[in-house]
C-alpha positions in Angstrom: -123.2 162.2 177.5 -121.6 161.0 180.7 -123.6 160.4 183.9 -123.0 160.3 187.6 -124.9 158.1 190.0 -125.0 159.2 193.7 -125.9 156.5 196.3 -126.8 156.9 199.9 -125.8 153.4 201.0 -128.0 151.2 203.0 -130.4 148.3 202.6 -132.8 151.2 202.1 -130.8 152.9 199.4 -131.2 156.4 198.0 -130.2 156.9 194.3 -129.9 160.0 192.2 -128.7 160.2 188.6 -127.1 163.4 187.1 -126.1 164.2 183.6 -122.8 165.7 182.4 -124.2 169.2 182.8 -124.9 168.7 186.5 -128.7 168.3 186.0 -130.7 165.9 188.1 -132.3 163.3 185.8 -134.0 161.1 188.3 -134.0 160.1 192.0 -135.5 157.3 193.9 -135.4 155.2 197.1 -135.3 151.4 197.0 -135.6 149.0 199.9 -133.6 145.9 199.0 -134.5 144.0 202.2 -131.2 142.1 202.5 -127.6 142.6 201.5 -127.8 139.6 199.2 -130.7 141.2 197.2 -128.8 144.4 197.1 -125.7 142.6 195.8 -127.7 141.1 192.9 -129.5 144.4 192.2 -126.2 146.4 191.9 -125.3 144.5 188.8 -128.7 145.2 187.2 -128.8 148.9 188.2 -125.4 149.5 186.7 -126.3 147.7 183.5 -129.2 150.1 183.1 -126.7 153.0 182.9 -124.3 152.2 180.0 -122.9 155.8 179.9 -122.2 156.0 183.6 -118.9 157.5 184.3 -118.9 158.3 188.1 -120.3 156.5 191.1 -120.4 158.5 194.3 -121.1 156.5 197.5 -121.9 157.8 200.9 -121.1 155.2 203.5 -118.8 152.3 203.9 -118.4 148.8 205.1 -119.9 145.7 203.4 -122.4 147.6 201.3 -119.7 149.9 200.0 -117.7 146.9 199.0 -120.6 145.5 197.0 -120.9 148.6 194.9 -117.2 149.2 194.7 -116.4 145.7 193.4 -118.9 146.0 190.6 -118.0 149.6 189.7 -114.3 148.7 189.5 -115.1 145.8 187.3 -116.7 148.3 184.9 -114.0 150.8 185.1 -116.1 153.6 186.7 -114.6 156.5 188.6 -115.6 155.8 192.2 -115.8 158.4 194.9 -116.6 157.9 198.5 -117.9 160.8 200.5 -119.0 161.2 204.1 -122.2 163.0 205.2 -120.0 165.7 206.8 -118.2 166.5 203.5 -121.3 167.2 201.5 -123.3 168.7 204.4 -120.5 171.2 205.1 -120.7 172.4 201.5 -124.5 172.5 201.1 -126.1 173.1 204.5 -125.8 176.0 206.8 -124.2 174.9 210.2 -127.4 176.0 212.0 -129.4 173.5 209.9 -127.3 170.5 210.8 -126.8 170.6 214.6 -128.5 167.2 215.1 -128.8 164.2 212.8 -132.6 164.7 212.7 -132.3 168.4 211.8 -129.7 167.6 209.1 -132.0 165.0 207.5 -134.9 167.5 207.6 -132.7 170.2 206.1 -131.5 167.8 203.4 -135.1 167.0 202.4 -135.9 170.7 202.2 -132.9 171.5 200.0 -133.4 168.3 197.9 -136.9 169.5 197.1 -135.4 172.8 195.8 -132.9 170.9 193.6 -135.7 168.7 192.3 -137.9 171.7 191.5 -135.0 173.4 189.7 -134.2 170.3 187.7 -137.7 170.0 186.3 -138.0 166.4 187.3 -141.4 165.4 188.8 -142.0 166.6 192.3 -142.3 164.0 195.0 -145.5 163.4 196.9 -143.3 162.1 199.7 -139.5 162.3 199.8 -137.6 159.7 201.8 -134.5 161.0 203.5 -132.3 158.5 201.7 -133.4 159.7 198.3 -133.1 163.3 199.4 -129.6 162.7 200.6 -128.7 161.0 197.3 -129.8 164.1 195.5 -127.5 166.2 197.6 -124.6 163.8 197.4 -125.0 164.1 193.7 -125.2 167.8 193.8 -122.0 168.0 195.9 -120.3 165.6 193.5 -121.2 167.3 190.2 -119.9 170.5 191.8 -116.7 168.8 192.9 -115.9 167.3 189.4 -116.7 170.6 187.7 -120.0 169.7 185.9 -121.8 172.4 187.9 -119.9 175.5 189.1 -122.7 177.9 190.1 -124.2 177.2 193.5 -125.2 180.8 194.2 -128.9 179.7 194.1 -128.5 177.6 197.2 -130.0 179.2 200.4 -127.4 180.4 202.9 -124.5 182.8 203.0 -121.7 180.2 203.1 -122.0 179.4 199.3 -119.9 181.0 196.7 -119.9 180.9 192.9 -116.8 179.1 191.8 -117.3 179.6 188.1 -114.3 181.1 186.2 
């Protein structure tokens, strides 16, 4: 089965893995401490996921280049997304007026995605892991692995299933 890894880029990185049916498998947050440690870790992280097909990265710059280089070497389908792209699709405009409000809204929605997926509920959920979950949700919808987003709160969602 193919997999998709969503990454909220940073030295403190959010990660979320989804399967080919659009289901969240796991999510986590990792603090790599430095860009050099992150660079070394990317190789190992991608080695742990032999069936990985898609890598979706939010962010840019040097950290994007670290992930992109290794992903290209492996022949992965790489997508880059901005926070505005996935937030527009998943969060109501009233829930993203400020960056702080958007991060809080992302945590709330990510908890719903986690509960729906059946993965263990977090005792605490860092915003980078929450955003990785939502980046992944956006991505599995975009590539067609998940077409029904009617269950999301808010009136600006629509079911795009055939």
